[in-house]
All heavy atoms as TSV, in Angstrom:
chain	resi	resn	atom	element	x	y	z
A	1	MET	N	N	64.825	-49.799	-47.354
A	1	MET	CA	C	63.937	-49.573	-46.238
A	1	MET	C	C	64.239	-48.233	-45.611
A	1	MET	O	O	65.306	-47.684	-45.787
A	1	MET	CB	C	64.129	-50.684	-45.187
A	1	MET	CG	C	63.396	-51.916	-45.617
A	1	MET	SD	S	62.718	-52.969	-44.374
A	1	MET	CE	C	63.973	-53.447	-43.329
A	2	GLY	N	N	63.304	-47.760	-44.889
A	2	GLY	CA	C	63.502	-46.467	-44.275
A	2	GLY	C	C	62.217	-45.942	-43.699
A	2	GLY	O	O	61.373	-46.694	-43.203
A	3	LEU	N	N	62.092	-44.663	-43.802
A	3	LEU	CA	C	60.967	-43.990	-43.185
A	3	LEU	C	C	59.660	-44.225	-43.944
A	3	LEU	O	O	58.581	-44.111	-43.367
A	3	LEU	CB	C	61.275	-42.489	-43.095
A	3	LEU	CG	C	60.297	-41.630	-42.317
A	3	LEU	CD1	C	60.259	-42.071	-40.853
A	3	LEU	CD2	C	60.685	-40.179	-42.399
A	4	HIS	N	N	59.751	-44.579	-45.222
A	4	HIS	CA	C	58.524	-44.708	-46.021
A	4	HIS	C	C	57.626	-45.841	-45.540
A	4	HIS	O	O	56.443	-45.871	-45.854
A	4	HIS	CB	C	58.870	-44.905	-47.495
A	4	HIS	CG	C	59.566	-46.187	-47.781
A	4	HIS	ND1	N	60.915	-46.360	-47.590
A	4	HIS	CD2	C	59.098	-47.383	-48.241
A	4	HIS	CE1	C	61.244	-47.586	-47.919
A	4	HIS	NE2	N	60.162	-48.238	-48.315
A	5	ILE	N	N	58.124	-46.760	-44.773
A	5	ILE	CA	C	57.309	-47.869	-44.261
A	5	ILE	C	C	56.410	-47.376	-43.123
A	5	ILE	O	O	55.296	-47.847	-42.965
A	5	ILE	CB	C	58.224	-49.009	-43.759
A	5	ILE	CG1	C	58.982	-49.608	-44.943
A	5	ILE	CG2	C	57.413	-50.083	-43.051
A	5	ILE	CD1	C	60.012	-50.635	-44.556
A	6	PHE	N	N	56.874	-46.394	-42.361
A	6	PHE	CA	C	56.165	-45.984	-41.168
A	6	PHE	C	C	55.225	-44.813	-41.386
A	6	PHE	O	O	54.578	-44.363	-40.453
A	6	PHE	CB	C	57.154	-45.632	-40.054
A	6	PHE	CG	C	58.049	-46.775	-39.690
A	6	PHE	CD1	C	59.383	-46.756	-40.025
A	6	PHE	CD2	C	57.542	-47.869	-39.013
A	6	PHE	CE1	C	60.199	-47.825	-39.687
A	6	PHE	CE2	C	58.350	-48.927	-38.662
A	6	PHE	CZ	C	59.681	-48.909	-39.005
A	7	TRP	N	N	55.094	-44.260	-42.615
A	7	TRP	CA	C	54.290	-43.062	-42.775
A	7	TRP	C	C	52.809	-43.271	-42.518
A	7	TRP	O	O	52.156	-42.366	-41.988
A	7	TRP	CB	C	54.535	-42.400	-44.135
A	7	TRP	CG	C	53.890	-43.054	-45.310
A	7	TRP	CD1	C	54.444	-43.936	-46.149
A	7	TRP	CD2	C	52.548	-42.858	-45.757
A	7	TRP	NE1	N	53.541	-44.311	-47.099
A	7	TRP	CE2	C	52.365	-43.673	-46.882
A	7	TRP	CE3	C	51.479	-42.088	-45.303
A	7	TRP	CZ2	C	51.167	-43.734	-47.571
A	7	TRP	CZ3	C	50.269	-42.146	-45.989
A	7	TRP	CH2	C	50.135	-42.962	-47.113
A	8	PRO	N	N	52.205	-44.441	-42.821
A	8	PRO	CA	C	50.776	-44.579	-42.484
A	8	PRO	C	C	50.536	-44.540	-40.972
A	8	PRO	O	O	49.578	-43.909	-40.504
A	8	PRO	CB	C	50.377	-45.935	-43.057
A	8	PRO	CG	C	51.392	-46.204	-44.112
A	8	PRO	CD	C	52.661	-45.590	-43.612
A	9	ALA	N	N	51.406	-45.172	-40.221
A	9	ALA	CA	C	51.230	-45.176	-38.770
A	9	ALA	C	C	51.451	-43.780	-38.197
A	9	ALA	O	O	50.704	-43.325	-37.329
A	9	ALA	CB	C	52.200	-46.161	-38.127
A	10	SER	N	N	52.447	-43.079	-38.685
A	10	SER	CA	C	52.704	-41.729	-38.169
A	10	SER	C	C	51.605	-40.764	-38.607
A	10	SER	O	O	51.226	-39.852	-37.861
A	10	SER	CB	C	54.073	-41.227	-38.628
A	10	SER	OG	O	54.116	-41.091	-40.023
A	11	ALA	N	N	51.038	-40.965	-39.790
A	11	ALA	CA	C	49.927	-40.117	-40.237
A	11	ALA	C	C	48.685	-40.354	-39.369
A	11	ALA	O	O	48.004	-39.387	-38.988
A	11	ALA	CB	C	49.609	-40.397	-41.703
A	12	CYS	N	N	48.395	-41.577	-39.031
A	12	CYS	CA	C	47.253	-41.880	-38.169
A	12	CYS	C	C	47.473	-41.309	-36.767
A	12	CYS	O	O	46.546	-40.763	-36.176
A	12	CYS	CB	C	47.030	-43.380	-38.102
A	12	CYS	SG	S	46.384	-44.077	-39.634
A	13	LEU	N	N	48.681	-41.434	-36.265
A	13	LEU	CA	C	48.971	-40.895	-34.943
A	13	LEU	C	C	48.836	-39.372	-34.934
A	13	LEU	O	O	48.261	-38.801	-34.001
A	13	LEU	CB	C	50.380	-41.306	-34.518
A	13	LEU	CG	C	50.827	-40.798	-33.152
A	13	LEU	CD1	C	49.964	-41.383	-32.061
A	13	LEU	CD2	C	52.284	-41.121	-32.918
A	14	THR	N	N	49.314	-38.719	-35.973
A	14	THR	CA	C	49.206	-37.273	-36.066
A	14	THR	C	C	47.752	-36.835	-36.159
A	14	THR	O	O	47.331	-35.881	-35.495
A	14	THR	CB	C	49.989	-36.756	-37.286
A	14	THR	OG1	O	51.340	-37.189	-37.188
A	14	THR	CG2	C	49.937	-35.262	-37.382
A	15	LEU	N	N	46.951	-37.523	-36.947
A	15	LEU	CA	C	45.529	-37.216	-37.069
A	15	LEU	C	C	44.819	-37.399	-35.722
A	15	LEU	O	O	43.982	-36.577	-35.340
A	15	LEU	CB	C	44.890	-38.099	-38.137
A	15	LEU	CG	C	43.421	-37.851	-38.439
A	15	LEU	CD1	C	43.233	-36.451	-39.007
A	15	LEU	CD2	C	42.915	-38.880	-39.421
A	16	PHE	N	N	45.147	-38.451	-35.011
A	16	PHE	CA	C	44.556	-38.706	-33.704
A	16	PHE	C	C	44.906	-37.585	-32.726
A	16	PHE	O	O	44.047	-37.087	-32.000
A	16	PHE	CB	C	45.023	-40.050	-33.170
A	16	PHE	CG	C	44.519	-40.356	-31.788
A	16	PHE	CD1	C	43.199	-40.713	-31.591
A	16	PHE	CD2	C	45.362	-40.272	-30.697
A	16	PHE	CE1	C	42.725	-40.986	-30.321
A	16	PHE	CE2	C	44.901	-40.548	-29.423
A	16	PHE	CZ	C	43.583	-40.902	-29.231
A	17	VAL	N	N	46.162	-37.167	-32.700
A	17	VAL	CA	C	46.602	-36.102	-31.795
A	17	VAL	C	C	45.899	-34.798	-32.124
A	17	VAL	O	O	45.432	-34.075	-31.233
A	17	VAL	CB	C	48.135	-35.942	-31.846
A	17	VAL	CG1	C	48.593	-34.688	-31.135
A	17	VAL	CG2	C	48.811	-37.168	-31.237
A	18	VAL	N	N	45.766	-34.465	-33.409
A	18	VAL	CA	C	45.087	-33.246	-33.812
A	18	VAL	C	C	43.615	-33.286	-33.406
A	18	VAL	O	O	43.057	-32.305	-32.906
A	18	VAL	CB	C	45.248	-33.017	-35.328
A	18	VAL	CG1	C	44.331	-31.931	-35.838
A	18	VAL	CG2	C	46.689	-32.682	-35.649
A	19	CYS	N	N	42.969	-34.424	-33.577
A	19	CYS	CA	C	41.559	-34.563	-33.182
A	19	CYS	C	C	41.393	-34.413	-31.673
A	19	CYS	O	O	40.454	-33.758	-31.217
A	19	CYS	CB	C	41.012	-35.901	-33.642
A	19	CYS	SG	S	40.762	-35.987	-35.430
A	20	VAL	N	N	42.281	-35.000	-30.907
A	20	VAL	CA	C	42.208	-34.869	-29.448
A	20	VAL	C	C	42.390	-33.412	-29.035
A	20	VAL	O	O	41.666	-32.906	-28.175
A	20	VAL	CB	C	43.250	-35.785	-28.771
A	20	VAL	CG1	C	43.411	-35.439	-27.304
A	20	VAL	CG2	C	42.872	-37.235	-28.952
A	21	ILE	N	N	43.328	-32.713	-29.651
A	21	ILE	CA	C	43.561	-31.296	-29.318
A	21	ILE	C	C	42.318	-30.479	-29.659
A	21	ILE	O	O	41.897	-29.613	-28.865
A	21	ILE	CB	C	44.794	-30.766	-30.042
A	21	ILE	CG1	C	46.057	-31.395	-29.445
A	21	ILE	CG2	C	44.880	-29.244	-29.975
A	21	ILE	CD1	C	47.315	-31.094	-30.213
A	22	MET	N	N	41.687	-30.725	-30.794
A	22	MET	CA	C	40.500	-29.975	-31.173
A	22	MET	C	C	39.346	-30.247	-30.208
A	22	MET	O	O	38.609	-29.330	-29.841
A	22	MET	CB	C	40.098	-30.326	-32.606
A	22	MET	CG	C	41.036	-29.762	-33.640
A	22	MET	SD	S	40.689	-30.285	-35.321
A	22	MET	CE	C	39.028	-29.699	-35.534
A	23	ILE	N	N	39.180	-31.494	-29.781
A	23	ILE	CA	C	38.114	-31.835	-28.855
A	23	ILE	C	C	38.351	-31.178	-27.494
A	23	ILE	O	O	37.432	-30.640	-26.872
A	23	ILE	CB	C	37.985	-33.355	-28.726
A	23	ILE	CG1	C	37.392	-33.923	-30.014
A	23	ILE	CG2	C	37.123	-33.753	-27.524
A	23	ILE	CD1	C	37.416	-35.429	-30.114
A	24	VAL	N	N	39.602	-31.169	-27.040
A	24	VAL	CA	C	39.912	-30.541	-25.760
A	24	VAL	C	C	39.681	-29.043	-25.827
A	24	VAL	O	O	39.141	-28.441	-24.886
A	24	VAL	CB	C	41.366	-30.871	-25.336
A	24	VAL	CG1	C	41.812	-29.977	-24.199
A	24	VAL	CG2	C	41.481	-32.322	-24.946
A	25	LEU	N	N	40.051	-28.412	-26.928
A	25	LEU	CA	C	39.823	-26.979	-27.060
A	25	LEU	C	C	38.342	-26.634	-27.106
A	25	LEU	O	O	37.914	-25.613	-26.577
A	25	LEU	CB	C	40.526	-26.447	-28.305
A	25	LEU	CG	C	42.048	-26.364	-28.238
A	25	LEU	CD1	C	42.606	-25.945	-29.582
A	25	LEU	CD2	C	42.479	-25.390	-27.161
A	26	LYS	N	N	37.552	-27.476	-27.758
A	26	LYS	CA	C	36.131	-27.173	-27.900
A	26	LYS	C	C	35.329	-27.528	-26.658
A	26	LYS	O	O	34.504	-26.749	-26.210
A	26	LYS	CB	C	35.559	-27.904	-29.119
A	26	LYS	CG	C	34.144	-27.533	-29.411
A	26	LYS	CD	C	33.716	-28.060	-30.748
A	26	LYS	CE	C	32.273	-27.730	-30.996
A	26	LYS	NZ	N	32.084	-26.565	-31.819
A	27	PHE	N	N	35.561	-28.697	-26.088
A	27	PHE	CA	C	34.729	-29.196	-24.998
A	27	PHE	C	C	35.454	-29.261	-23.659
A	27	PHE	O	O	34.892	-29.762	-22.695
A	27	PHE	CB	C	34.196	-30.593	-25.332
A	27	PHE	CG	C	33.340	-30.628	-26.557
A	27	PHE	CD1	C	33.796	-31.236	-27.715
A	27	PHE	CD2	C	32.098	-30.045	-26.567
A	27	PHE	CE1	C	33.012	-31.272	-28.845
A	27	PHE	CE2	C	31.295	-30.073	-27.708
A	27	PHE	CZ	C	31.763	-30.694	-28.841
A	28	GLY	N	N	36.669	-28.761	-23.568
A	28	GLY	CA	C	37.455	-28.871	-22.355
A	28	GLY	C	C	36.808	-28.257	-21.134
A	28	GLY	O	O	36.712	-28.906	-20.088
A	29	PRO	N	N	36.307	-27.011	-21.218
A	29	PRO	CA	C	35.675	-26.407	-20.043
A	29	PRO	C	C	34.441	-27.171	-19.570
A	29	PRO	O	O	34.181	-27.256	-18.384
A	29	PRO	CB	C	35.304	-25.001	-20.505
A	29	PRO	CG	C	36.266	-24.702	-21.593
A	29	PRO	CD	C	36.518	-26.020	-22.273
A	30	LYS	N	N	33.685	-27.751	-20.501
A	30	LYS	CA	C	32.503	-28.514	-20.112
A	30	LYS	C	C	32.894	-29.854	-19.492
A	30	LYS	O	O	32.318	-30.282	-18.501
A	30	LYS	CB	C	31.606	-28.773	-21.325
A	30	LYS	CG	C	30.918	-27.533	-21.836
A	30	LYS	CD	C	30.037	-27.895	-23.014
A	30	LYS	CE	C	29.450	-26.660	-23.640
A	30	LYS	NZ	N	28.664	-26.975	-24.832
A	31	LEU	N	N	33.879	-30.510	-20.097
A	31	LEU	CA	C	34.265	-31.831	-19.604
A	31	LEU	C	C	35.016	-31.758	-18.288
A	31	LEU	O	O	34.820	-32.582	-17.397
A	31	LEU	CB	C	35.145	-32.537	-20.655
A	31	LEU	CG	C	34.466	-32.864	-21.978
A	31	LEU	CD1	C	35.458	-33.450	-22.955
A	31	LEU	CD2	C	33.326	-33.844	-21.750
A	32	CYS	N	N	35.882	-30.771	-18.154
A	32	CYS	CA	C	36.717	-30.684	-16.949
A	32	CYS	C	C	36.130	-29.772	-15.890
A	32	CYS	O	O	36.704	-29.631	-14.818
A	32	CYS	CB	C	38.107	-30.166	-17.329
A	32	CYS	SG	S	38.942	-31.231	-18.516
A	33	LYS	N	N	34.992	-29.146	-16.198
A	33	LYS	CA	C	34.329	-28.237	-15.251
A	33	LYS	C	C	35.282	-27.131	-14.776
A	33	LYS	O	O	35.324	-26.800	-13.602
A	33	LYS	CB	C	33.785	-28.997	-14.036
A	33	LYS	CG	C	32.914	-30.184	-14.370
A	33	LYS	CD	C	31.549	-29.760	-14.809
A	33	LYS	CE	C	30.639	-30.953	-14.885
A	33	LYS	NZ	N	30.035	-31.189	-16.131
A	34	THR	N	N	36.030	-26.563	-15.693
A	34	THR	CA	C	36.994	-25.534	-15.313
A	34	THR	C	C	36.388	-24.143	-15.294
A	34	THR	O	O	36.903	-23.257	-14.645
A	34	THR	CB	C	38.198	-25.527	-16.273
A	34	THR	OG1	O	37.717	-25.373	-17.610
A	34	THR	CG2	C	38.983	-26.819	-16.154
A	35	ARG	N	N	35.298	-23.928	-16.029
A	35	ARG	CA	C	34.683	-22.604	-16.055
A	35	ARG	C	C	33.572	-22.570	-15.013
A	35	ARG	O	O	32.577	-23.265	-15.128
A	35	ARG	CB	C	34.132	-22.302	-17.445
A	35	ARG	CG	C	33.574	-20.903	-17.552
A	35	ARG	CD	C	33.113	-20.605	-18.949
A	35	ARG	NE	N	34.245	-20.591	-19.842
A	35	ARG	CZ	C	34.189	-20.943	-21.115
A	35	ARG	NH1	N	33.063	-21.340	-21.642
A	35	ARG	NH2	N	35.254	-20.886	-21.866
A	36	HIS	N	N	33.724	-21.736	-13.993
A	36	HIS	CA	C	32.759	-21.693	-12.912
A	36	HIS	C	C	31.685	-20.636	-13.128
A	36	HIS	O	O	30.659	-20.677	-12.488
A	36	HIS	CB	C	33.464	-21.434	-11.580
A	36	HIS	CG	C	34.430	-22.515	-11.237
A	36	HIS	ND1	N	34.044	-23.788	-10.915
A	36	HIS	CD2	C	35.775	-22.530	-11.176
A	36	HIS	CE1	C	35.090	-24.536	-10.663
A	36	HIS	NE2	N	36.163	-23.796	-10.820
A	37	GLU	N	N	31.946	-19.693	-13.989
A	37	GLU	CA	C	30.932	-18.668	-14.260
A	37	GLU	C	C	30.747	-18.575	-15.769
A	37	GLU	O	O	31.682	-18.746	-16.537
A	37	GLU	CB	C	31.345	-17.322	-13.688
A	37	GLU	CG	C	32.655	-16.796	-14.212
A	37	GLU	CD	C	33.074	-15.531	-13.497
A	37	GLU	OE1	O	32.843	-15.424	-12.291
A	37	GLU	OE2	O	33.628	-14.659	-14.183
A	38	PRO	N	N	29.543	-18.310	-16.210
A	38	PRO	CA	C	29.285	-18.270	-17.654
A	38	PRO	C	C	29.926	-17.041	-18.302
A	38	PRO	O	O	30.221	-16.050	-17.631
A	38	PRO	CB	C	27.769	-18.212	-17.758
A	38	PRO	CG	C	27.343	-17.610	-16.466
A	38	PRO	CD	C	28.338	-18.062	-15.442
A	39	LEU	N	N	30.108	-17.142	-19.580
A	39	LEU	CA	C	30.614	-15.998	-20.324
A	39	LEU	C	C	29.556	-14.901	-20.358
A	39	LEU	O	O	28.360	-15.182	-20.274
A	39	LEU	CB	C	30.958	-16.416	-21.755
A	39	LEU	CG	C	32.172	-17.314	-21.917
A	39	LEU	CD1	C	32.277	-17.768	-23.361
A	39	LEU	CD2	C	33.420	-16.592	-21.498
A	40	PRO	N	N	29.965	-13.649	-20.451
A	40	PRO	CA	C	28.985	-12.562	-20.492
A	40	PRO	C	C	28.101	-12.670	-21.735
A	40	PRO	O	O	28.550	-13.068	-22.801
A	40	PRO	CB	C	29.822	-11.285	-20.538
A	40	PRO	CG	C	31.226	-11.689	-20.386
A	40	PRO	CD	C	31.323	-13.157	-20.455
A	41	SER	N	N	26.852	-12.293	-21.564
A	41	SER	CA	C	25.929	-12.330	-22.690
A	41	SER	C	C	26.115	-11.085	-23.568
A	41	SER	O	O	26.872	-10.183	-23.233
A	41	SER	CB	C	24.490	-12.392	-22.189
A	41	SER	OG	O	24.182	-11.206	-21.501
A	42	ASP	N	N	25.401	-11.058	-24.664
A	42	ASP	CA	C	25.491	-9.906	-25.574
A	42	ASP	C	C	24.989	-8.632	-24.905
A	42	ASP	O	O	25.519	-7.549	-25.138
A	42	ASP	CB	C	24.671	-10.178	-26.843
A	42	ASP	CG	C	25.322	-11.226	-27.731
A	42	ASP	OD1	O	26.542	-11.447	-27.584
A	42	ASP	OD2	O	24.614	-11.824	-28.552
A	43	GLN	N	N	23.970	-8.757	-24.055
A	43	GLN	CA	C	23.448	-7.572	-23.383
A	43	GLN	C	C	24.488	-6.999	-22.412
A	43	GLN	O	O	24.601	-5.785	-22.270
A	43	GLN	CB	C	22.165	-7.902	-22.612
A	43	GLN	CG	C	20.961	-8.141	-23.500
A	43	GLN	CD	C	20.916	-9.580	-24.028
A	43	GLN	OE1	O	21.594	-10.451	-23.510
A	43	GLN	NE2	N	20.134	-9.801	-25.068
A	44	ASP	N	N	25.241	-7.856	-21.754
A	44	ASP	CA	C	26.288	-7.382	-20.857
A	44	ASP	C	C	27.353	-6.628	-21.624
A	44	ASP	O	O	27.844	-5.585	-21.177
A	44	ASP	CB	C	26.926	-8.544	-20.099
A	44	ASP	CG	C	25.964	-9.203	-19.132
A	44	ASP	OD1	O	24.993	-8.544	-18.722
A	44	ASP	OD2	O	26.181	-10.379	-18.797
A	45	TRP	N	N	27.732	-7.159	-22.787
A	45	TRP	CA	C	28.750	-6.471	-23.603
A	45	TRP	C	C	28.236	-5.143	-24.110
A	45	TRP	O	O	28.967	-4.160	-24.182
A	45	TRP	CB	C	29.171	-7.351	-24.774
A	45	TRP	CG	C	30.082	-8.459	-24.377
A	45	TRP	CD1	C	29.800	-9.794	-24.408
A	45	TRP	CD2	C	31.420	-8.358	-23.871
A	45	TRP	NE1	N	30.864	-10.518	-23.961
A	45	TRP	CE2	C	31.881	-9.656	-23.623
A	45	TRP	CE3	C	32.257	-7.285	-23.584
A	45	TRP	CZ2	C	33.140	-9.923	-23.134
A	45	TRP	CZ3	C	33.522	-7.555	-23.097
A	45	TRP	CH2	C	33.953	-8.846	-22.869
A	46	GLU	N	N	26.945	-5.094	-24.489
A	46	GLU	CA	C	26.380	-3.838	-24.978
A	46	GLU	C	C	26.325	-2.793	-23.868
A	46	GLU	O	O	26.492	-1.618	-24.109
A	46	GLU	CB	C	24.991	-4.072	-25.568
A	46	GLU	CG	C	25.020	-4.810	-26.890
A	46	GLU	CD	C	23.632	-5.169	-27.383
A	46	GLU	OE1	O	22.646	-4.768	-26.744
A	46	GLU	OE2	O	23.551	-5.846	-28.416
A	47	GLY	N	N	26.090	-3.240	-22.638
A	47	GLY	CA	C	26.054	-2.307	-21.524
A	47	GLY	C	C	27.432	-1.735	-21.217
A	47	GLY	O	O	27.562	-0.601	-20.767
A	48	LYS	N	N	28.472	-2.527	-21.467
A	48	LYS	CA	C	29.832	-2.057	-21.197
A	48	LYS	C	C	30.373	-1.174	-22.313
A	48	LYS	O	O	31.280	-0.398	-22.090
A	48	LYS	CB	C	30.765	-3.252	-21.003
A	48	LYS	CG	C	30.481	-4.026	-19.736
A	48	LYS	CD	C	31.410	-5.201	-19.617
A	48	LYS	CE	C	31.102	-6.003	-18.370
A	48	LYS	NZ	N	31.956	-7.175	-18.234
A	49	SER	N	N	29.834	-1.329	-23.496
A	49	SER	CA	C	30.329	-0.537	-24.618
A	49	SER	C	C	29.607	0.812	-24.650
A	49	SER	O	O	28.614	1.025	-23.969
A	49	SER	CB	C	30.102	-1.270	-25.937
A	49	SER	OG	O	28.727	-1.407	-26.166
A	50	TYR	N	N	30.105	1.699	-25.414
A	50	TYR	CA	C	29.464	2.997	-25.535
A	50	TYR	C	C	29.331	3.339	-27.009
A	50	TYR	O	O	30.100	2.891	-27.843
A	50	TYR	CB	C	30.252	4.080	-24.803
A	50	TYR	CG	C	31.643	4.303	-25.331
A	50	TYR	CD1	C	31.886	5.284	-26.288
A	50	TYR	CD2	C	32.709	3.547	-24.873
A	50	TYR	CE1	C	33.158	5.490	-26.783
A	50	TYR	CE2	C	33.985	3.745	-25.368
A	50	TYR	CZ	C	34.202	4.711	-26.314
A	50	TYR	OH	O	35.459	4.916	-26.803
A	51	SER	N	N	28.334	4.143	-27.313
A	51	SER	CA	C	28.133	4.560	-28.694
A	51	SER	C	C	28.356	6.056	-28.783
A	51	SER	O	O	28.031	6.804	-27.858
A	51	SER	CB	C	26.737	4.188	-29.168
A	51	SER	OG	O	25.784	4.841	-28.389
A	52	ARG	N	N	28.884	6.461	-29.887
A	52	ARG	CA	C	29.187	7.862	-30.085
A	52	ARG	C	C	28.922	8.208	-31.539
A	52	ARG	O	O	29.218	7.407	-32.425
A	52	ARG	CB	C	30.669	8.048	-29.781
A	52	ARG	CG	C	31.069	9.399	-29.314
A	52	ARG	CD	C	32.476	9.273	-28.794
A	52	ARG	NE	N	33.278	10.316	-29.382
A	52	ARG	CZ	C	34.543	10.459	-29.171
A	52	ARG	NH1	N	35.192	9.612	-28.429
A	52	ARG	NH2	N	35.205	11.456	-29.699
A	53	LYS	N	N	28.337	9.342	-31.771
A	53	LYS	CA	C	28.103	9.747	-33.147
A	53	LYS	C	C	29.412	10.174	-33.776
A	53	LYS	O	O	30.215	10.865	-33.159
A	53	LYS	CB	C	27.088	10.885	-33.195
A	53	LYS	CG	C	25.701	10.458	-32.817
A	53	LYS	CD	C	24.711	11.580	-33.026
A	53	LYS	CE	C	23.329	11.105	-32.696
A	53	LYS	NZ	N	22.323	12.138	-32.871
A	54	ILE	N	N	29.588	9.761	-34.983
A	54	ILE	CA	C	30.800	10.091	-35.717
A	54	ILE	C	C	30.463	11.199	-36.709
A	54	ILE	O	O	29.545	11.066	-37.510
A	54	ILE	CB	C	31.375	8.871	-36.439
A	54	ILE	CG1	C	31.720	7.783	-35.437
A	54	ILE	CG2	C	32.574	9.241	-37.279
A	54	ILE	CD1	C	32.157	6.496	-36.057
A	55	SER	N	N	31.184	12.280	-36.622
A	55	SER	CA	C	30.956	13.362	-37.562
A	55	SER	C	C	32.193	13.468	-38.454
A	55	SER	O	O	33.312	13.388	-38.003
A	55	SER	CB	C	30.696	14.677	-36.833
A	55	SER	OG	O	31.841	15.008	-36.077
A	56	ILE	N	N	31.918	13.653	-39.703
A	56	ILE	CA	C	33.004	13.792	-40.676
A	56	ILE	C	C	32.974	15.226	-41.186
A	56	ILE	O	O	31.965	15.700	-41.693
A	56	ILE	CB	C	32.815	12.809	-41.860
A	56	ILE	CG1	C	32.805	11.381	-41.332
A	56	ILE	CG2	C	33.913	13.022	-42.887
A	56	ILE	CD1	C	32.484	10.372	-42.393
A	57	SER	N	N	34.082	15.879	-41.007
A	57	SER	CA	C	34.166	17.257	-41.527
A	57	SER	C	C	35.118	17.271	-42.711
A	57	SER	O	O	36.213	16.722	-42.648
A	57	SER	CB	C	34.640	18.205	-40.440
A	57	SER	OG	O	35.925	17.828	-40.012
A	58	VAL	N	N	34.682	17.910	-43.765
A	58	VAL	CA	C	35.510	18.004	-44.957
A	58	VAL	C	C	36.124	19.376	-44.975
A	58	VAL	O	O	35.433	20.394	-44.942
A	58	VAL	CB	C	34.653	17.764	-46.236
A	58	VAL	CG1	C	35.503	17.882	-47.455
A	58	VAL	CG2	C	33.936	16.431	-46.158
A	59	ALA	N	N	37.425	19.434	-45.024
A	59	ALA	CA	C	38.110	20.731	-44.987
A	59	ALA	C	C	38.444	21.225	-46.359
A	59	ALA	O	O	38.578	20.583	-47.322
A	59	ALA	CB	C	39.372	20.623	-44.178
């Protein structure tokens, strides 16, 4: 006897814990109402970024 008897229970517990962690990471802000302001949209990011022409000179 030994640890080999308990591996199905420990595998199920580990799978359950991993699933709970993934759900909390994905839906945590929605479920817990922790995010009070929305993330910036793509247009906001484009307004903050800048574009510059890249010139390549061959010496």
